[in-house]
C-alpha positions as CSV (number, residue, x, y, z in Angstrom):
1,X,-46.5,51.2,-41.2
2,X,-43.7,49.7,-38.7
3,X,-42.5,52.2,-36.1
4,X,-38.8,52.5,-35.4
5,X,-39.4,51.0,-32.0
6,X,-41.1,48.0,-33.4
7,X,-38.4,47.5,-36.0
8,X,-35.7,47.6,-33.3
9,X,-37.6,45.1,-31.1
10,X,-38.0,42.6,-34.1
11,X,-34.2,43.0,-34.9
12,X,-33.3,42.4,-31.2
13,X,-35.5,39.3,-31.2
14,X,-33.8,38.0,-34.4
15,X,-30.5,38.6,-32.8
16,X,-31.3,36.8,-29.7
17,X,-32.7,33.8,-31.7
18,X,-29.4,33.8,-33.8
19,X,-27.3,33.8,-30.6
20,X,-29.3,31.1,-29.0
21,X,-28.9,28.8,-32.1
22,X,-25.1,29.5,-32.1
23,X,-24.9,28.8,-28.4
24,X,-27.0,25.5,-28.8
25,X,-24.7,24.6,-31.7
26,X,-21.7,25.4,-29.6
27,X,-22.7,23.2,-26.6
28,X,-23.9,20.4,-28.8
29,X,-20.7,20.3,-30.7
30,X,-18.8,20.6,-27.4
31,X,-20.7,17.6,-25.9
32,X,-20.2,15.6,-29.0
33,X,-16.5,16.4,-28.9
34,X,-16.4,15.2,-25.4
35,X,-18.2,11.9,-26.2
36,X,-16.0,11.4,-29.3
37,X,-12.8,11.9,-26.9
38,X,-14.4,9.3,-24.6
39,X,-15.0,6.9,-27.5
40,X,-11.4,7.3,-28.6
41,X,-10.0,6.5,-25.2
42,X,-12.4,3.6,-24.6
43,X,-11.4,2.1,-27.9
44,X,-7.7,2.8,-27.8
45,X,-6.5,2.8,-24.3
46,X,-9.0,1.6,-21.7
47,X,-9.0,-2.1,-22.7
48,X,-9.3,-4.5,-21.3
49,X,-12.1,-3.8,-18.9
50,X,-14.5,-5.8,-16.8
51,X,-17.2,-3.6,-18.5
52,X,-18.5,-3.8,-22.1
53,X,-17.7,-0.8,-24.3
54,X,-21.3,0.3,-24.0
55,X,-21.0,0.2,-20.2
56,X,-17.8,2.1,-20.3
57,X,-19.2,4.8,-22.5
58,X,-22.2,5.1,-20.0
59,X,-19.7,5.8,-17.2
60,X,-17.8,8.4,-19.4
61,X,-21.1,10.1,-20.3
62,X,-21.7,10.4,-16.6
63,X,-18.3,12.0,-16.0
64,X,-18.9,14.4,-18.9
65,X,-22.2,15.5,-17.3
66,X,-21.0,15.7,-13.9
67,X,-17.9,17.7,-14.8
68,X,-19.7,20.5,-16.7
69,X,-19.8,23.0,-13.8
70,X,-16.0,22.6,-13.5
71,X,-15.0,22.7,-17.1
72,X,-11.8,24.7,-17.7
73,X,-10.8,24.4,-14.0
74,X,-7.1,23.6,-13.2
75,X,-6.5,21.4,-10.3
76,X,-3.5,19.8,-8.6
77,X,-3.2,16.4,-7.1
78,X,0.0,14.5,-5.8
79,X,1.2,11.0,-5.0
80,X,4.5,9.1,-4.6
81,X,6.4,7.9,-7.6
82,X,5.6,4.4,-8.6
83,X,4.6,2.9,-12.0
84,X,0.9,3.0,-11.4
85,X,1.0,6.8,-10.5
86,X,3.3,7.5,-13.4
87,X,0.5,6.0,-15.6
88,X,-2.2,8.2,-13.9
89,X,0.0,11.3,-14.3
90,X,1.2,10.8,-17.9
91,X,-1.9,9.1,-19.4
92,X,-5.0,9.2,-17.4
93,X,-4.8,13.0,-16.6
94,X,-4.5,13.7,-20.3
95,X,-7.6,11.4,-21.1
96,X,-9.6,13.0,-18.1
97,X,-8.8,16.6,-19.5
98,X,-9.9,15.6,-23.0
99,X,-13.1,13.9,-21.8
100,X,-14.2,16.3,-19.0
101,X,-12.5,19.6,-19.7
102,X,-10.9,19.6,-16.3
103,X,-7.1,20.1,-16.4
104,X,-5.2,17.9,-13.8
105,X,-1.7,18.4,-12.8
106,X,-0.6,15.2,-11.1
107,X,2.6,15.7,-9.3
108,X,5.0,12.8,-8.6
109,X,7.2,13.1,-5.5
110,X,8.8,10.8,-2.9
111,X,6.5,9.2,-0.2
112,X,8.1,11.2,2.6
113,X,7.5,14.5,0.7
114,X,3.8,13.5,0.1
115,X,3.4,13.2,3.9
116,X,5.3,16.5,4.5
117,X,2.9,18.4,2.1
118,X,-0.1,16.8,3.8
119,X,1.2,17.8,7.3
120,X,1.8,21.3,6.0
121,X,-1.9,21.7,4.7
122,X,-3.3,20.1,7.9
123,X,-1.4,22.6,10.1
124,X,-1.6,25.7,8.0
125,X,-5.1,25.3,6.4
126,X,-3.5,26.5,3.1
127,X,-4.7,24.4,0.1
128,X,-1.5,23.1,-1.4
129,X,-3.1,20.2,-3.3
130,X,-6.7,19.5,-4.1
131,X,-6.3,15.9,-3.5
132,X,-3.7,13.5,-2.1
133,X,-2.9,9.8,-2.7
134,X,-1.3,8.9,0.5
135,X,-0.9,5.6,2.3
136,X,-3.8,4.3,4.3
137,X,-1.2,4.0,7.1
138,X,-2.5,7.3,8.0
139,X,-6.1,6.2,8.7
140,X,-5.6,6.6,12.5
141,X,-4.3,10.1,12.0
142,X,-7.1,11.1,9.6
143,X,-9.8,9.6,11.7
144,X,-8.6,11.3,14.9
145,X,-7.6,14.9,13.9
146,X,-10.6,15.5,11.5
147,X,-8.7,17.4,8.9
148,X,-9.9,15.1,6.1
149,X,-13.3,14.6,4.6
150,X,-15.3,11.7,5.9
151,X,-16.0,10.1,2.3
152,X,-19.1,8.1,3.6
153,X,-21.0,11.2,4.5
154,X,-19.4,13.2,1.6
155,X,-20.7,10.6,-1.0
156,X,-24.2,10.7,0.5
157,X,-24.3,14.5,1.2
158,X,-22.2,17.5,-0.3
159,X,-20.5,15.2,-2.9
160,X,-23.5,13.2,-4.0
161,X,-23.9,14.9,-7.3
162,X,-20.3,14.2,-8.3
163,X,-20.1,10.6,-6.9
164,X,-20.1,7.9,-9.5
165,X,-23.1,5.7,-9.3
166,X,-21.1,2.6,-10.5
167,X,-18.2,3.3,-8.1
168,X,-19.0,0.0,-6.3
169,X,-17.2,0.6,-2.9
170,X,-17.5,-3.1,-2.0
171,X,-15.4,-4.1,-5.0
172,X,-12.4,-2.5,-3.4
173,X,-10.1,-5.1,-1.8
174,X,-8.6,-2.4,0.5
175,X,-12.0,-1.1,1.8
176,X,-11.3,-2.3,5.4
177,X,-8.0,-0.6,5.3
178,X,-9.5,2.9,4.9
179,X,-12.4,2.4,7.3
180,X,-12.1,3.9,10.8
181,X,-13.5,2.3,13.9
182,X,-16.7,4.5,13.5
183,X,-17.4,2.5,10.3
184,X,-16.9,5.4,8.1
185,X,-14.6,5.5,4.9
186,X,-11.9,8.2,5.0
187,X,-9.9,7.2,1.9
188,X,-10.5,5.6,-1.4
189,X,-8.0,3.0,-2.5
190,X,-6.0,3.8,-5.7
191,X,-3.4,1.1,-5.7
192,X,-2.2,-1.6,-3.4
193,X,0.7,-4.0,-3.1
194,X,2.1,-6.4,-0.5
195,X,5.4,-7.3,0.8
196,X,5.8,-11.1,0.1
197,X,8.6,-13.7,0.1
198,X,10.5,-13.8,-3.1
199,X,12.7,-16.7,-4.2
200,X,14.5,-18.3,-7.2
201,X,12.0,-21.0,-8.2
202,X,14.5,-22.4,-10.6
203,X,17.2,-23.0,-8.1
204,X,14.8,-24.3,-5.5
205,X,13.7,-27.0,-8.0
206,X,17.2,-28.2,-8.9
207,X,17.4,-31.8,-7.9
208,X,21.2,-31.6,-6.7
209,X,20.4,-28.4,-4.5
210,X,17.3,-30.1,-3.0
211,X,19.3,-33.2,-2.2
212,X,22.1,-31.3,-0.7
213,X,19.8,-29.2,1.4
214,X,17.9,-32.4,2.7
215,X,21.1,-33.9,3.7
216,X,22.4,-30.9,5.6
217,X,19.1,-29.8,7.3
218,X,16.9,-32.8,7.4
219,X,13.9,-31.4,5.6
220,X,12.9,-30.4,2.0
221,X,14.1,-27.2,0.3
222,X,11.0,-25.2,-0.3
223,X,9.0,-22.1,0.6
224,X,9.8,-21.3,4.2
225,X,6.8,-21.3,6.6
226,X,8.8,-20.0,9.5
227,X,11.9,-17.8,10.1
228,X,13.9,-20.9,11.2
229,X,13.6,-22.3,7.6
230,X,14.4,-18.9,6.0
231,X,17.6,-18.7,8.0
232,X,18.6,-22.2,7.1
233,X,18.0,-21.5,3.4
234,X,20.0,-18.3,3.6
235,X,22.8,-20.0,5.3
236,X,22.6,-22.8,2.7
237,X,23.0,-20.7,-0.3
238,X,25.5,-18.2,1.2
239,X,27.8,-20.7,2.9
240,X,27.3,-24.1,1.2
241,X,26.3,-23.5,-2.4
242,X,28.2,-20.2,-2.7
243,X,28.2,-20.0,-6.5
244,X,26.0,-21.0,-9.4
245,X,27.1,-21.0,-13.1
246,X,30.4,-19.4,-12.0
247,X,28.7,-16.5,-10.2
248,X,28.9,-15.8,-6.5
249,X,25.3,-16.1,-5.0
250,X,23.7,-15.1,-1.6
251,X,21.0,-16.4,0.4
252,X,19.4,-13.2,1.5
253,X,18.8,-9.5,0.4
254,X,17.9,-6.5,2.5
255,X,19.1,-2.9,3.1
256,X,20.5,-1.1,6.3
257,X,21.4,2.5,5.6
258,X,20.3,4.9,8.3
259,X,17.7,6.8,6.4
260,X,13.9,7.4,6.6
261,X,13.2,4.4,4.5
262,X,14.8,2.2,7.0
263,X,11.6,3.0,9.1
264,X,9.4,1.6,6.6
265,X,11.4,-1.6,6.7
266,X,10.1,-2.0,10.3
267,X,6.8,-0.2,10.5
268,X,5.8,-2.2,7.4
269,X,4.9,-5.0,9.7
270,X,8.3,-6.6,10.5
271,X,7.3,-6.9,14.2
272,X,4.0,-8.6,13.2
273,X,5.8,-11.0,11.0
274,X,7.9,-12.0,14.1
275,X,4.7,-12.3,16.1
276,X,5.0,-9.2,18.4
277,X,1.3,-8.1,18.2
278,X,-2.1,-9.5,19.1
279,X,-4.5,-11.6,16.9
280,X,-6.8,-9.6,14.7
281,X,-7.4,-8.7,11.0
282,X,-6.7,-6.2,9.6
283,X,-4.6,-5.3,12.7
284,X,-3.9,-6.8,16.1
285,X,-6.2,-5.7,19.0
286,X,-5.4,-4.4,21.5
287,X,-1.8,-4.4,20.5
288,X,-0.9,-3.7,16.9
289,X,2.3,-4.3,14.9
290,X,3.8,-1.1,16.1
291,X,3.5,-2.3,19.6
292,X,0.9,0.4,20.4
293,X,-1.9,-0.8,22.8
294,X,-5.4,0.7,22.7
295,X,-8.2,0.5,25.2
296,X,-11.8,-0.7,24.5
297,X,-12.6,2.7,23.0
298,X,-9.6,2.6,20.6
299,X,-7.7,5.2,22.5
300,X,-3.8,4.5,22.7
301,X,-2.6,3.8,26.1
302,X,1.1,3.1,25.6
303,X,3.9,1.5,23.5
304,X,6.2,0.4,26.2
305,X,5.8,-3.0,27.9
306,X,5.5,-1.1,31.3
307,X,2.2,0.4,29.8
308,X,1.0,-2.8,28.2
309,X,2.6,-2.1,24.8
310,X,5.0,-4.3,22.9
311,X,7.5,-2.0,21.0
312,X,10.3,-3.1,23.3
313,X,9.0,-6.6,24.1
314,X,10.9,-9.9,23.6
315,X,9.4,-10.4,20.2
316,X,10.3,-7.0,18.9
317,X,13.8,-7.3,20.1
318,X,14.1,-10.7,18.5
319,X,12.9,-9.4,15.2
320,X,15.5,-6.6,15.1
321,X,18.3,-9.1,16.1
322,X,17.4,-11.4,13.3
323,X,17.2,-8.6,10.7
324,X,20.7,-7.3,11.7
325,X,22.1,-10.9,11.8
326,X,20.9,-12.0,8.4
327,X,21.9,-8.7,6.8
328,X,25.5,-9.1,8.0
329,X,25.8,-12.8,7.4
330,X,24.0,-13.7,4.2
331,X,23.4,-10.5,2.0
332,X,25.7,-9.3,-0.8
333,X,28.4,-7.0,-0.1
334,X,27.3,-3.4,0.3
335,X,23.7,-4.2,1.4
336,X,24.3,-2.8,4.8
337,X,25.0,0.6,3.3
338,X,22.1,0.6,0.9
339,X,18.8,2.4,1.3
340,X,15.6,1.2,0.0
341,X,16.0,2.6,-3.5
342,X,19.6,1.5,-3.9
343,X,18.5,-2.0,-3.0
344,X,15.7,-2.4,-5.5
345,X,17.8,-3.5,-8.6
346,X,19.6,-6.2,-6.6
347,X,17.3,-9.1,-7.2
348,X,17.3,-8.6,-11.0
349,X,21.1,-9.2,-11.1
350,X,20.2,-12.8,-10.5
351,X,22.7,-13.5,-7.6
352,X,20.2,-13.7,-4.7
353,X,18.3,-16.9,-3.7
354,X,15.4,-15.4,-1.6
355,X,14.2,-12.1,0.0
356,X,11.9,-12.2,3.0
357,X,10.7,-8.7,2.6
358,X,9.9,-7.8,-1.1
359,X,7.3,-5.3,-2.4
360,X,5.1,-6.6,-5.2
361,X,4.9,-3.0,-6.5
362,X,8.1,-3.8,-8.3
363,X,6.8,-6.9,-10.1
364,X,6.7,-4.9,-13.5
365,X,10.6,-4.4,-13.3
366,X,11.1,-8.0,-12.5
367,X,9.4,-9.4,-15.5
368,X,11.3,-7.6,-18.2
369,X,12.7,-9.8,-20.8
370,X,16.5,-9.8,-21.1
371,X,17.1,-9.6,-17.3
372,X,18.8,-12.4,-15.4
373,X,15.7,-13.5,-13.6
374,X,13.4,-14.0,-16.7
375,X,13.5,-16.9,-19.0
376,X,13.7,-16.6,-22.8
377,X,10.0,-17.3,-23.1
378,X,9.2,-14.4,-20.8
379,X,8.3,-16.5,-17.8
380,X,10.1,-15.5,-14.5
381,X,12.8,-17.7,-12.9
382,X,11.4,-16.5,-9.5
383,X,8.2,-16.7,-7.6
384,X,6.5,-14.8,-4.8
385,X,4.8,-16.7,-1.8
386,X,3.5,-15.9,1.6
387,X,5.9,-14.4,4.1
388,X,7.4,-16.8,6.7
389,X,6.5,-15.9,10.3
390,X,8.5,-15.8,13.5
391,X,8.3,-17.9,16.6
392,X,6.0,-15.6,18.4
393,X,3.4,-15.5,15.6
394,X,0.0,-17.2,16.1
395,X,-2.8,-18.2,13.8
396,X,-5.2,-15.3,13.4
397,X,-2.5,-12.6,13.4
398,X,-1.6,-10.4,10.4
399,X,1.3,-11.9,8.6
400,X,2.7,-9.1,6.5
401,X,2.3,-5.6,5.2
402,X,0.2,-4.3,2.3
403,X,0.4,-0.8,1.0
404,X,-2.8,0.9,0.1
405,X,-2.2,4.2,-1.5
406,X,-5.6,6.0,-1.2
407,X,-7.4,9.3,-2.3
408,X,-7.7,11.6,0.6
409,X,-9.7,14.8,0.5
410,X,-9.0,17.7,2.8
411,X,-11.5,19.9,4.5
412,X,-9.2,22.9,3.8
413,X,-9.7,22.4,0.0
414,X,-12.4,24.7,-1.4
415,X,-15.5,22.6,-2.1
416,X,-15.5,23.3,-5.9
417,X,-12.0,22.2,-6.2
418,X,-12.6,19.2,-4.0
419,X,-15.5,18.2,-6.2
420,X,-13.3,18.5,-9.3
421,X,-10.6,16.5,-7.7
422,X,-13.0,13.8,-6.5
423,X,-14.1,13.3,-10.1
424,X,-10.5,12.6,-11.2
425,X,-9.9,10.4,-8.3
426,X,-13.0,8.3,-9.1
427,X,-12.1,8.4,-12.8
428,X,-8.7,6.7,-12.3
429,X,-10.2,3.9,-10.2
430,X,-13.5,3.6,-12.2
431,X,-14.2,0.2,-13.7
432,X,-13.8,1.7,-17.2
433,X,-10.1,2.4,-16.4
434,X,-9.0,0.2,-13.5
435,X,-8.4,-3.2,-15.1
436,X,-6.0,-1.5,-17.6
437,X,-4.3,0.5,-14.9
438,X,-3.9,-2.8,-13.0
439,X,-2.2,-4.5,-15.9
440,X,0.2,-1.5,-16.3
441,X,1.2,-1.0,-12.6
442,X,0.4,-4.4,-11.2
443,X,-1.1,-2.9,-8.1
444,X,-4.7,-4.2,-8.3
445,X,-7.5,-2.6,-6.2
446,X,-10.7,-4.3,-7.4
447,X,-11.6,-7.9,-6.8
448,X,-13.4,-8.0,-10.1
449,X,-10.2,-6.8,-11.9
450,X,-7.9,-9.5,-10.4
451,X,-10.4,-12.2,-11.2
452,X,-10.8,-11.1,-14.8
453,X,-9.8,-13.6,-17.7
454,X,-7.1,-11.2,-18.8
455,X,-5.2,-11.9,-15.6
456,X,-5.9,-15.6,-15.8
457,X,-4.0,-15.5,-19.1
458,X,-1.3,-13.3,-17.8
459,X,-0.7,-15.1,-14.4
460,X,2.2,-17.4,-15.6
461,X,4.2,-14.3,-16.4
462,X,3.6,-12.7,-13.0
463,X,5.2,-15.3,-10.6
464,X,2.3,-15.8,-8.2
465,X,0.9,-12.3,-8.0
466,X,-2.4,-13.2,-9.4
467,X,-2.7,-16.3,-7.3
468,X,-2.0,-14.4,-4.2
469,X,-4.6,-11.7,-4.7
470,X,-7.2,-14.4,-5.6
471,X,-6.4,-16.4,-2.5
472,X,-8.0,-16.2,0.9
473,X,-4.4,-15.5,2.2
474,X,-4.5,-11.9,1.1
475,X,-6.5,-10.6,4.0
476,X,-3.5,-11.4,6.5
477,X,-1.3,-8.6,4.6
478,X,-2.5,-5.2,5.8
479,X,-1.3,-1.7,6.3
480,X,-0.6,0.2,9.4
481,X,-4.0,0.4,11.4
482,X,-5.9,2.8,13.6
483,X,-3.8,2.2,16.7
484,X,-1.3,4.8,15.4
485,X,-2.7,8.1,16.2
486,X,-0.2,10.3,14.5
487,X,1.8,8.6,11.7
488,X,4.0,11.4,10.7
489,X,5.2,12.1,14.2
490,X,5.7,8.5,15.3
491,X,7.1,7.1,12.0
492,X,10.3,9.2,12.1
493,X,11.3,7.7,15.5
494,X,11.6,4.3,13.9
495,X,14.4,4.8,11.5
496,X,16.4,7.0,13.9
497,X,16.3,4.6,16.8
498,X,16.7,1.4,14.8
499,X,19.4,3.1,12.5
500,X,21.5,3.5,15.7
501,X,21.4,-0.3,16.4
502,X,22.2,-1.2,12.9
503,X,25.2,1.2,12.9
504,X,26.4,-0.5,16.0
505,X,26.0,2.8,18.1
506,X,23.6,1.1,20.6
507,X,22.5,-2.4,21.5
508,X,19.4,-4.0,20.2
509,X,17.8,-3.8,23.7
510,X,18.7,-0.1,24.1
511,X,17.4,0.8,20.6
512,X,14.0,-0.8,21.1
513,X,13.7,0.5,24.7
514,X,14.4,4.0,23.4
515,X,11.9,3.7,20.7
516,X,9.1,2.6,23.0
517,X,9.9,5.4,25.4
518,X,9.9,8.2,22.6
519,X,6.7,6.8,21.2
520,X,5.2,7.0,24.8
521,X,6.4,10.7,25.0
522,X,4.5,11.6,21.8
523,X,1.4,9.8,23.0
524,X,1.7,11.7,26.2
525,X,2.0,15.1,24.4
526,X,-1.0,14.3,22.3
527,X,-3.1,13.3,25.4
528,X,-2.1,16.6,27.1
529,X,-2.8,18.7,24.0
530,X,-6.4,17.2,23.7
531,X,-5.9,17.9,19.9
532,X,-7.6,14.6,19.1
533,X,-10.4,15.0,21.5
534,X,-12.1,11.8,22.9
535,X,-10.3,9.7,20.3
536,X,-6.7,10.7,21.4
537,X,-4.4,8.8,23.8
538,X,-5.3,8.1,27.4
539,X,-2.1,6.7,28.9
540,X,-1.8,3.6,31.1
541,X,0.2,4.2,34.2
542,X,3.5,2.3,34.2
543,X,3.7,-1.0,36.0
544,X,6.3,-3.7,36.3
545,X,7.0,-5.3,32.9
546,X,6.3,-8.8,34.4
547,X,2.7,-7.9,35.1
548,X,2.0,-7.4,31.3
549,X,4.3,-10.2,30.1
550,X,2.4,-12.7,32.4
551,X,-1.0,-11.5,30.8
552,X,-2.7,-13.3,27.8
553,X,-1.7,-12.0,24.4
554,X,0.8,-9.2,23.6
555,X,3.3,-8.3,24.9
556,X,4.5,-11.9,25.0
557,X,7.2,-13.3,27.3
558,X,10.6,-14.4,25.8
559,X,10.4,-17.9,24.4
560,X,13.0,-20.5,25.7
561,X,13.6,-21.5,22.1
562,X,13.3,-18.9,19.4
563,X,14.4,-21.2,16.7
564,X,12.1,-24.1,16.5
565,X,12.5,-26.7,13.7
566,X,12.4,-25.3,10.1
567,X,9.4,-25.9,8.1
568,X,8.8,-25.6,4.3
569,X,6.1,-26.2,1.8
570,X,6.3,-27.1,-1.9
571,X,5.4,-23.9,-4.0
572,X,3.3,-25.8,-6.5
573,X,1.3,-27.4,-3.8
574,X,0.6,-24.2,-2.3
575,X,-0.5,-22.6,-5.5
576,X,-2.8,-25.5,-6.1
577,X,-4.3,-25.0,-2.8
578,X,-4.8,-21.3,-3.4
579,X,-6.4,-22.0,-6.8
580,X,-8.9,-24.3,-4.9
581,X,-9.5,-21.8,-2.1
582,X,-8.1,-24.2,0.5
583,X,-4.9,-22.4,1.7
584,X,-5.1,-19.6,4.2
């Protein structure tokens, strides 16, 4: 006969077995639900992809498994507001939650606010966001201060279990932008876009306008290779053509309001386009496009010409003069008082012939049917092409700017939250997702994506974007590099000093001299504080400017002729050369 104790033990065993079965059923159902969610997204949203659907599902199964320890966690990430990040915030965060169970709030704020939040977290150690998408322009800052996670070591060590095996770092076109002089990767590219030359392809191909231009200037109307040709074309449309189809037209577009975004207008490689820096890709060495010189150990030694820098050199002052001259003489009324955001809709109005400094991030807004710059069949009336260069530019120098918004992990973020955020960061750049995201935001990050057949088919509607990113020319458009040791502190000096010149408060010479001196002051403070250790500034003593101007490379002495003969190239010939891999 069974005792009461034996009966209780058997009842307890039956209860445990029942609970185990229930738990197994729960987890099996949950896993199946995650897989079903992944299949739904792969079938309905994540197309096209460079992967097969089976390969996409294999990636998604990895995310489901890797995310199990973090299921139910709520994390916060942040980025600037552009269409690519809107897609991540509104669509991909939802997909990630359904597939992994991790709830992501992806905040969208202005770029300056992103940097401010990042600074606050660096200085306070408070975990404001679990991951940031911030420009790779801060690579010099991140590498020197040591506040951010070294991703190379993270992926091989503490973050190995949550690092996607198929991430394929070498496929990222912006890998070199986020790699520091120590060879380590500090940021993971999420989107990138270049500032290129934009022009009205339809107007440039009109026989009457071509003949008129040739008669006036002695060479063909086409894509300007140098600033001399850009200036001639601006003058031609503003002063000689004046109107097309009864509408007043202008030969140039820009903005000039004294505001923080005026700084981007210059730090985004305007001086390098003029030719102020040294040769070197991705950035000039020893002098970069900010005019900051570094020594053989990549330690900043000065921005002023008197210290071997070029921020106030002849090429830099020339570039500011040309910017101000063109803005006043050839841009539409009101441009001088516009900020970056106010100027964006201008080209879509259809009354501007060209713009020397145009961000491809806004391609999506320039291909919308019904706008004045799009044909009835959906093809653009405009094209994008390589930026023209100033008279100080030399072969082997960078030719323009390329933004590379990149995922950045902070050491101040708790490890479990950092791992969960890293999973989301990889999810939105994974090969399962990245091609569709590239089609939505037109800010491609993977070489495999831009070479996909889907972009070949779409290329005629994108005005040269696909051809540019497939060409060998793309390597000459790069972000701010590692010569800049503290981007937030130094960047704010640019709009303040240049804004004074644009407003007529000081001369061009005074503005650039002041900018160079103020940059030197910050470099000196960083050197004294020793906050960046052996990677921080180690300033050169001041010398007579003539000493440096007579040395090879940058800073460069003033040219006797800053307006050489204008030179242009036929756009269709350029595109053909790109497709054949012949044009640089």
